[in-house]
N, C-alpha and C positions, 0 to 999 in steps of 0.2 A: 431726168435720169431714172426716175422711178418707172417710167413707161417702158424703157428699154429692158429693165430687169423683169417686168411683168410679161412682156412679149417673149423674152428668152425662156421664161418658165413655161409659157404656153407651148412654145416650140419643143422644149425638152419633154414635157408631159405628152404631147402628141407623138413624138418620136418613140418614147417608151411604150405607149399604147400600141403603136404600129408594130414594134418589135415583138411585143407580147402576142399580138394577133398573128403575126407570121409564124412565130414559134408554136403557137397553139394549132394553127392550120397544118404545120408539118407533122406535129405529133398526131393529130387526128388522121392525117393521110396514112401514116404507117400503122396505126392501130386498126383503121378500117381495112387496110390491105391485108394485114395479118388475120383479121376476123373473117374476111371473105375466103382466104385460102384455107383457113381451118374449116369453114363450112363446106367447101368443096371436098376436102379430105374426109370429112364425116360422111358426106353423101356417097363417096366412093367406097368407104369402109362398109357402110350399110348395104350397098349393092353387092359387095363381095360376100358379106354374111348371108344375104338372101340366096346367092348362087351356091354357097357351100351347103346351105340347108337343103336346097333342091338336089344337089349331088348326093348328100347323105340319104335322102329319101329314096333316090334312084338306086343307090347301092344296097339299101335295105331290101328293096323289092327284088333286086337281082339275086341277093343272097337267099332270100326266102324262096325264090323260084328254083334255085339250084340245090336246095336242101333235099336230101332223100326223105321220102314220105314215111317209110317204115324205119323205126328206130329199134334196133336190137337191144335187149336188156343184157348187160354183161353180168355174168355171174361173179360173185366175189371170189377173189383169189386167196387161197389160204397161204399164209406166210409161215414158214417153219422158223424156229428159233435159230437154226444153224445158218440159214440164209441171211437173217438179220445180222448175225455176228460177222459173217463174211463181208456184208456191205459196210459195216462199221470199220472193218480193217482196211477195206479198199479206200474209204474216205480219208484215212490217215496218210496214205501214200501220196506224195506230191507228184503231180503230173508234170511232164516236161514237154 
């Protein structure tokens, strides 16, 4: 009768080990799958960043090419005290 209980314990322990192994493999599968998807997303984001940097450089070159070469110096405008007071009054009036 002792032999039956020892054999039953071996079968139970083997079954528990197999269940733990299956659960471990399932967890590993989902973690590995999530990791690979994350790596793909990171690669795509890095590619987008590279393309945006190229676009920004191109826009800078286009803006620099379209800038006028001669820059006129503006003379300072003298502001009268009456104008300042009028502007202050206008700011107080609500616009509709």
